[in-house]
N, CA, C and O atoms as CSV, one atom per row, in Angstrom:
chain,resi,resn,atom,element,x,y,z
A,1,MET,N,N,53.510,117.400,21.252
A,1,MET,CA,C,53.310,118.113,22.979
A,1,MET,C,C,53.615,117.832,23.091
A,1,MET,O,O,53.187,117.589,24.219
A,2,LEU,N,N,54.816,117.004,22.966
A,2,LEU,CA,C,56.819,116.525,22.177
A,2,LEU,C,C,57.632,117.777,22.797
A,2,LEU,O,O,58.377,118.121,23.714
A,3,THR,N,N,56.951,118.211,21.636
A,3,THR,CA,C,58.002,120.063,21.449
A,3,THR,C,C,57.344,120.611,21.510
A,3,THR,O,O,56.657,120.349,20.522
A,4,GLU,N,N,56.703,121.686,22.252
A,4,GLU,CA,C,55.992,122.072,23.231
A,4,GLU,C,C,56.971,121.397,25.453
A,4,GLU,O,O,57.782,121.902,26.230
A,5,GLU,N,N,56.365,120.470,25.424
A,5,GLU,CA,C,56.942,120.684,26.369
A,5,GLU,C,C,58.947,120.686,26.345
A,5,GLU,O,O,59.812,121.039,27.146
A,6,PHE,N,N,58.943,120.204,25.238
A,6,PHE,CA,C,60.283,120.400,25.661
A,6,PHE,C,C,60.731,122.531,25.057
A,6,PHE,O,O,61.438,122.896,25.997
A,7,ASP,N,N,60.657,123.267,24.470
A,7,ASP,CA,C,59.938,124.329,23.920
A,7,ASP,C,C,59.885,124.830,26.070
A,7,ASP,O,O,60.833,125.297,26.701
A,8,VAL,N,N,58.692,124.548,26.545
A,8,VAL,CA,C,58.940,125.249,27.926
A,8,VAL,C,C,60.016,124.681,28.749
A,8,VAL,O,O,60.502,125.509,29.518
A,9,LEU,N,N,60.553,123.442,28.810
A,9,LEU,CA,C,61.389,122.946,29.695
A,9,LEU,C,C,63.000,123.823,28.809
A,9,LEU,O,O,63.987,124.073,29.501
A,10,ARG,N,N,62.988,124.006,28.005
A,10,ARG,CA,C,63.749,124.795,27.126
A,10,ARG,C,C,64.176,125.887,27.501
A,10,ARG,O,O,65.380,126.120,27.604
A,11,VAL,N,N,63.038,126.923,27.828
A,11,VAL,CA,C,62.397,128.521,27.909
A,11,VAL,C,C,63.207,128.575,29.722
A,11,VAL,O,O,63.773,129.507,30.294
A,12,ASP,N,N,62.913,127.105,30.191
A,12,ASP,CA,C,63.223,127.433,32.159
A,12,ASP,C,C,64.385,126.712,32.089
A,12,ASP,O,O,64.886,126.507,33.195
A,13,ARG,N,N,64.951,126.281,31.195
A,13,ARG,CA,C,66.401,126.427,31.855
A,13,ARG,C,C,67.387,127.572,30.824
A,13,ARG,O,O,68.569,127.446,30.500
A,14,VAL,N,N,66.545,128.540,30.518
A,14,VAL,CA,C,67.566,129.822,30.015
A,14,VAL,C,C,67.520,130.449,31.036
A,14,VAL,O,O,68.473,130.858,31.699
A,15,GLU,N,N,65.674,130.651,31.369
A,15,GLU,CA,C,65.695,131.830,32.692
A,15,GLU,C,C,67.054,131.831,34.128
A,15,GLU,O,O,67.688,132.752,34.642
A,16,GLU,N,N,67.029,129.601,34.479
A,16,GLU,CA,C,67.586,129.619,34.862
A,16,GLU,C,C,69.217,129.902,34.902
A,16,GLU,O,O,70.009,129.919,35.844
A,17,ALA,N,N,69.333,130.051,33.909
A,17,ALA,CA,C,71.059,130.351,33.872
A,17,ALA,C,C,71.045,131.416,34.260
A,17,ALA,O,O,71.904,131.781,35.062
A,18,GLN,N,N,69.906,132.394,33.744
A,18,GLN,CA,C,69.938,133.896,33.465
A,18,GLN,C,C,70.093,134.148,35.058
A,18,GLN,O,O,71.125,134.577,35.574
A,19,ASN,N,N,68.926,133.819,35.745
A,19,ASN,CA,C,68.705,134.109,37.673
A,19,ASN,C,C,70.469,133.889,38.003
A,19,ASN,O,O,70.803,134.787,38.777
A,20,LEU,N,N,71.379,133.201,37.738
A,20,LEU,CA,C,71.897,132.523,38.106
A,20,LEU,C,C,73.462,133.439,38.277
A,20,LEU,O,O,74.240,133.660,39.206
A,21,LEU,N,N,73.353,133.939,36.249
A,21,LEU,CA,C,74.493,134.969,36.648
A,21,LEU,C,C,74.046,135.997,36.931
A,21,LEU,O,O,74.692,137.038,36.813
A,22,LYS,N,N,72.781,135.946,37.391
A,22,LYS,CA,C,72.425,137.243,37.938
A,22,LYS,C,C,72.237,137.383,39.315
A,22,LYS,O,O,72.023,138.384,39.999
A,23,ASN,N,N,72.369,136.057,39.632
A,23,ASN,CA,C,72.232,135.892,41.434
A,23,ASN,C,C,73.821,136.954,42.301
A,23,ASN,O,O,74.948,137.027,41.813
A,24,HIS,N,N,73.560,137.324,43.038
A,24,HIS,CA,C,74.288,137.871,44.283
A,24,HIS,C,C,76.019,137.175,44.884
A,24,HIS,O,O,77.199,137.318,44.564
A,25,LEU,N,N,75.040,136.224,46.134
A,25,LEU,CA,C,75.732,135.417,45.941
A,25,LEU,C,C,76.331,134.555,45.132
A,25,LEU,O,O,77.312,133.917,45.514
A,26,PHE,N,N,75.898,134.446,44.105
A,26,PHE,CA,C,76.843,133.095,42.775
A,26,PHE,C,C,77.710,133.869,42.386
A,26,PHE,O,O,78.679,133.262,41.931
A,27,ASN,N,N,77.821,135.224,42.355
A,27,ASN,CA,C,78.502,135.768,41.724
A,27,ASN,C,C,79.378,136.268,42.359
A,27,ASN,O,O,80.322,136.792,41.768
A,28,GLU,N,N,79.281,136.236,44.376
A,28,GLU,CA,C,79.461,137.006,44.377
A,28,GLU,C,C,80.904,135.328,44.789
A,28,GLU,O,O,82.106,135.458,44.560
A,29,ALA,N,N,80.513,134.505,45.155
A,29,ALA,CA,C,81.208,133.013,45.540
A,29,ALA,C,C,82.109,132.920,44.395
A,29,ALA,O,O,83.307,133.089,44.621
A,30,PHE,N,N,81.721,132.674,43.181
A,30,PHE,CA,C,82.663,132.819,41.774
A,30,PHE,C,C,84.391,134.252,42.219
A,30,PHE,O,O,85.591,133.978,42.221
A,31,GLU,N,N,83.731,135.570,42.501
A,31,GLU,CA,C,85.026,135.683,42.408
A,31,GLU,C,C,85.714,136.316,43.607
A,31,GLU,O,O,86.624,137.145,43.642
A,32,THR,N,N,84.851,135.540,44.858
A,32,THR,CA,C,85.753,135.208,46.214
A,32,THR,C,C,86.408,134.353,45.374
A,32,THR,O,O,87.148,135.064,44.694
A,33,LEU,N,N,86.586,132.733,44.921
A,33,LEU,CA,C,87.405,131.666,44.466
A,33,LEU,C,C,87.694,131.659,44.114
A,33,LEU,O,O,88.760,131.045,44.157
A,34,GLU,N,N,87.156,132.547,42.769
A,34,GLU,CA,C,88.670,133.030,42.154
A,34,GLU,C,C,90.036,134.602,42.027
A,34,GLU,O,O,90.792,135.112,41.200
A,35,GLN,N,N,89.563,134.787,43.603
A,35,GLN,CA,C,90.501,135.467,43.436
A,35,GLN,C,C,91.341,134.551,45.214
A,35,GLN,O,O,92.276,135.098,45.799
A,36,SER,N,N,91.065,133.944,45.438
A,36,SER,CA,C,91.100,132.539,46.431
A,36,SER,C,C,92.219,132.608,45.629
A,36,SER,O,O,93.180,133.371,45.527
A,37,LEU,N,N,91.829,131.591,45.083
A,37,LEU,CA,C,93.314,131.246,43.583
A,37,LEU,C,C,93.670,132.107,43.009
A,37,LEU,O,O,93.293,131.779,41.884
A,38,LYS,N,N,94.243,133.224,42.875
A,38,LYS,CA,C,94.498,134.335,41.728
A,38,LYS,C,C,95.717,133.942,43.155
A,38,LYS,O,O,96.623,133.169,42.842
A,39,ASP,N,N,95.705,134.457,44.605
A,39,ASP,CA,C,96.079,134.280,45.719
A,39,ASP,C,C,97.213,133.724,45.359
A,39,ASP,O,O,98.278,133.809,44.747
A,40,ARG,N,N,96.420,133.050,46.090
A,40,ARG,CA,C,97.752,131.655,46.292
A,40,ARG,C,C,97.991,131.015,45.220
A,40,ARG,O,O,99.151,130.604,45.253
A,41,TRP,N,N,97.295,130.638,43.988
A,41,TRP,CA,C,98.874,131.388,42.773
A,41,TRP,C,C,100.411,132.111,43.114
A,41,TRP,O,O,101.567,131.904,43.482
A,42,GLN,N,N,99.429,133.110,42.678
A,42,GLN,CA,C,100.918,134.874,43.866
A,42,GLN,C,C,101.733,134.447,44.292
A,42,GLN,O,O,102.847,134.512,43.772
A,43,ASN,N,N,101.517,133.915,45.278
A,43,ASN,CA,C,102.140,134.117,46.649
A,43,ASN,C,C,102.773,133.011,47.382
A,43,ASN,O,O,102.865,132.882,48.603
A,44,SER,N,N,103.362,131.922,46.081
A,44,SER,CA,C,103.402,130.511,45.576
A,44,SER,C,C,104.558,130.513,45.651
A,44,SER,O,O,104.781,131.111,44.599
A,45,GLY,N,N,105.922,130.239,46.232
A,45,GLY,CA,C,107.024,129.867,46.440
A,45,GLY,C,C,107.794,128.975,44.631
A,45,GLY,O,O,107.101,128.330,43.844
A,46,SER,N,N,108.803,129.166,44.525
A,46,SER,CA,C,109.295,129.070,43.623
A,46,SER,C,C,109.115,127.473,43.900
A,46,SER,O,O,108.077,126.959,43.482
A,47,ALA,N,N,109.913,126.789,44.471
A,47,ALA,CA,C,109.612,125.381,44.808
A,47,ALA,C,C,108.189,124.659,44.580
A,47,ALA,O,O,108.158,123.493,44.187
A,48,GLU,N,N,107.051,125.367,44.830
A,48,GLU,CA,C,105.950,125.157,44.543
A,48,GLU,C,C,104.731,124.956,43.702
A,48,GLU,O,O,103.540,125.031,44.001
A,49,ALA,N,N,105.481,124.614,42.295
A,49,ALA,CA,C,105.155,124.327,40.963
A,49,ALA,C,C,103.762,123.509,41.159
A,49,ALA,O,O,102.859,123.774,40.365
A,50,GLU,N,N,103.572,122.703,41.990
A,50,GLU,CA,C,102.048,121.646,41.310
A,50,GLU,C,C,101.174,122.553,42.114
A,50,GLU,O,O,100.081,122.173,41.694
A,51,THR,N,N,100.935,123.385,42.884
A,51,THR,CA,C,99.960,124.978,43.375
A,51,THR,C,C,100.057,125.019,42.992
A,51,THR,O,O,99.294,124.361,42.285
A,52,ARG,N,N,101.323,125.919,42.062
A,52,ARG,CA,C,100.572,126.746,40.639
A,52,ARG,C,C,99.480,126.059,39.751
A,52,ARG,O,O,98.340,126.270,39.335
A,53,GLU,N,N,100.532,125.059,39.693
A,53,GLU,CA,C,99.240,123.835,38.629
A,53,GLU,C,C,97.826,123.263,38.831
A,53,GLU,O,O,97.131,122.807,37.923
A,54,ASN,N,N,97.516,123.334,40.010
A,54,ASN,CA,C,96.655,122.917,40.086
A,54,ASN,C,C,95.613,124.274,40.225
A,54,ASN,O,O,94.457,124.155,39.821
A,55,CYS,N,N,96.222,125.962,40.998
A,55,CYS,CA,C,95.415,127.148,40.923
A,55,CYS,C,C,94.383,126.841,39.671
A,55,CYS,O,O,93.178,126.769,39.433
A,56,TRP,N,N,96.285,126.643,38.723
A,56,TRP,CA,C,95.295,127.374,37.824
A,56,TRP,C,C,94.834,126.228,36.346
A,56,TRP,O,O,94.919,126.435,35.136
A,57,LEU,N,N,94.402,125.158,37.039
A,57,LEU,CA,C,93.422,124.055,36.243
A,57,LEU,C,C,92.442,124.364,37.509
A,57,LEU,O,O,91.287,124.205,37.114
A,58,ALA,N,N,92.457,124.616,38.416
A,58,ALA,CA,C,90.808,125.610,39.375
A,58,ALA,C,C,90.273,126.299,38.889
A,58,ALA,O,O,89.044,126.233,38.919
A,59,LEU,N,N,90.894,127.252,38.233
A,59,LEU,CA,C,90.889,128.596,37.598
A,59,LEU,C,C,89.516,128.433,36.469
A,59,LEU,O,O,88.350,128.829,36.465
A,60,GLN,N,N,90.704,127.319,35.206
A,60,GLN,CA,C,90.217,126.917,34.649
A,60,GLN,C,C,88.843,126.574,34.070
A,60,GLN,O,O,88.264,126.863,33.022
A,61,MET,N,N,88.416,125.546,35.597
A,61,MET,CA,C,87.279,125.122,35.698
A,61,MET,C,C,86.424,125.977,35.893
A,61,MET,O,O,85.613,126.106,34.976
A,62,LEU,N,N,86.229,127.018,37.306
A,62,LEU,CA,C,85.556,127.363,36.932
A,62,LEU,C,C,85.674,129.120,35.914
A,62,LEU,O,O,85.035,130.083,36.337
A,63,TYR,N,N,86.131,129.185,35.245
A,63,TYR,CA,C,85.811,129.962,34.109
A,63,TYR,C,C,84.767,128.461,32.892
A,63,TYR,O,O,83.632,128.704,32.481
A,64,GLN,N,N,85.332,127.397,32.638
A,64,GLN,CA,C,84.211,126.513,32.284
A,64,GLN,C,C,83.085,126.704,32.483
A,64,GLN,O,O,82.258,126.935,31.600
A,65,VAL,N,N,82.766,126.613,34.177
A,65,VAL,CA,C,81.496,126.707,34.348
A,65,VAL,C,C,80.608,127.626,34.534
A,65,VAL,O,O,79.493,127.288,34.933
A,66,ARG,N,N,80.893,128.916,34.299
A,66,ARG,CA,C,80.330,130.159,34.092
A,66,ARG,C,C,80.339,129.919,32.145
A,66,ARG,O,O,79.240,130.226,31.684
A,67,GLN,N,N,80.978,129.626,31.463
A,67,GLN,CA,C,81.009,130.218,30.723
A,67,GLN,C,C,79.695,128.429,29.992
A,67,GLN,O,O,79.128,128.654,28.923
A,68,HIS,N,N,79.572,127.774,30.291
A,68,HIS,CA,C,79.016,126.813,30.251
A,68,HIS,C,C,77.210,127.555,30.676
A,68,HIS,O,O,76.171,127.158,30.148
A,69,ILE,N,N,77.321,128.820,31.877
A,69,ILE,CA,C,76.222,128.810,32.231
A,69,ILE,C,C,75.333,129.759,31.265
A,69,ILE,O,O,74.119,129.778,31.066
A,70,GLU,N,N,76.630,130.716,30.620
A,70,GLU,CA,C,76.272,131.585,30.161
A,70,GLU,C,C,75.754,130.600,28.258
A,70,GLU,O,O,74.666,130.545,27.684
A,71,SER,N,N,76.554,130.261,28.034
A,71,SER,CA,C,76.204,129.239,27.179
A,71,SER,C,C,74.929,129.050,26.892
A,71,SER,O,O,74.528,129.701,25.928
A,72,ILE,N,N,73.769,128.014,27.693
A,72,ILE,CA,C,72.915,127.991,28.009
A,72,ILE,C,C,71.979,128.929,28.071
A,72,ILE,O,O,70.772,128.687,28.073
A,73,VAL,N,N,72.752,130.635,28.153
A,73,VAL,CA,C,71.345,131.800,28.040
A,73,VAL,C,C,71.589,131.673,26.744
A,73,VAL,O,O,70.791,131.008,26.085
A,74,THR,N,N,73.178,132.510,25.840
A,74,THR,CA,C,73.413,132.406,24.567
A,74,THR,C,C,72.515,130.859,23.198
A,74,THR,O,O,71.979,130.814,22.091
A,75,THR,N,N,72.702,130.415,23.735
A,75,THR,CA,C,72.067,129.257,23.248
A,75,THR,C,C,70.081,129.622,23.219
A,75,THR,O,O,69.459,130.155,22.300
A,76,GLY,N,N,69.627,129.199,24.314
A,76,GLY,CA,C,68.772,129.939,24.149
A,76,GLY,C,C,68.239,131.132,23.681
A,76,GLY,O,O,67.042,131.097,23.393
A,77,LYS,N,N,68.963,132.408,23.504
A,77,LYS,CA,C,68.466,133.455,22.795
A,77,LYS,C,C,68.423,133.311,21.401
A,77,LYS,O,O,67.474,133.654,20.696
A,78,LEU,N,N,69.612,132.726,20.960
A,78,LEU,CA,C,69.280,131.921,19.224
A,78,LEU,C,C,68.271,131.086,18.976
A,78,LEU,O,O,67.570,131.211,17.972
A,79,ASP,N,N,68.062,129.977,20.030
A,79,ASP,CA,C,66.366,129.649,19.017
A,79,ASP,C,C,65.784,130.523,19.544
A,79,ASP,O,O,64.765,130.641,18.864
A,80,GLU,N,N,65.738,131.526,20.647
A,80,GLU,CA,C,64.303,131.898,20.968
A,80,GLU,C,C,64.272,133.157,19.420
A,80,GLU,O,O,63.281,133.832,19.141
A,81,MET,N,N,65.890,133.193,18.460
A,81,MET,CA,C,65.501,134.355,17.633
A,81,MET,C,C,64.685,133.971,16.267
A,81,MET,O,O,63.803,134.559,15.643
A,82,ASP,N,N,65.601,132.295,16.011
A,82,ASP,CA,C,64.820,131.084,15.941
A,82,ASP,C,C,64.340,130.676,14.890
A,82,ASP,O,O,64.585,130.331,13.734
A,83,ALA,N,N,63.233,130.882,15.977
A,83,ALA,CA,C,61.780,130.361,16.487
A,83,ALA,C,C,60.689,131.073,15.819
A,83,ALA,O,O,59.631,130.701,15.311
A,84,GLN,N,N,61.569,132.810,16.050
A,84,GLN,CA,C,61.187,134.145,15.612
A,84,GLN,C,C,60.399,134.434,14.349
A,84,GLN,O,O,59.245,134.654,13.981
A,85,PHE,N,N,62.291,134.253,13.627
A,85,PHE,CA,C,62.693,134.570,12.300
A,85,PHE,C,C,62.792,133.550,11.325
A,85,PHE,O,O,63.066,133.541,10.125
A,86,GLY,N,N,62.608,133.021,11.844
A,86,GLY,CA,C,63.551,131.494,10.842
A,86,GLY,C,C,64.834,131.116,11.039
A,86,GLY,O,O,65.450,131.640,11.968
A,87,PRO,N,N,65.311,130.386,10.416
A,87,PRO,CA,C,66.626,130.450,10.870
A,87,PRO,C,C,67.391,131.266,9.301
A,87,PRO,O,O,67.113,131.396,8.109
A,88,LEU,N,N,68.230,131.564,10.047
A,88,LEU,CA,C,69.463,132.474,9.020
A,88,LEU,C,C,69.707,131.767,7.879
A,88,LEU,O,O,69.456,132.316,6.806
A,89,MET,N,N,70.225,130.459,7.899
A,89,MET,CA,C,70.982,129.667,6.665
A,89,MET,C,C,68.942,128.680,6.589
A,89,MET,O,O,68.709,127.807,5.753
């Protein structure tokens, strides 16, 4: 029983992650924020090292959020293949 509930929750989680990655507003927000940070980074003056570092850190965090969501989808697909065909090892 618990295994079935876990499987349903896992599938729901994967579907939610896939929907996020396909969502126009979600992707627009990422692209807008990414471009804004890159612009601020490029337009910073030579004495604004802290500004550039903060932009770089913010970009890394932004990328990590997307990677986390993508990893949920990838892990879900691997789990699905494992359930369908059995473990590879």
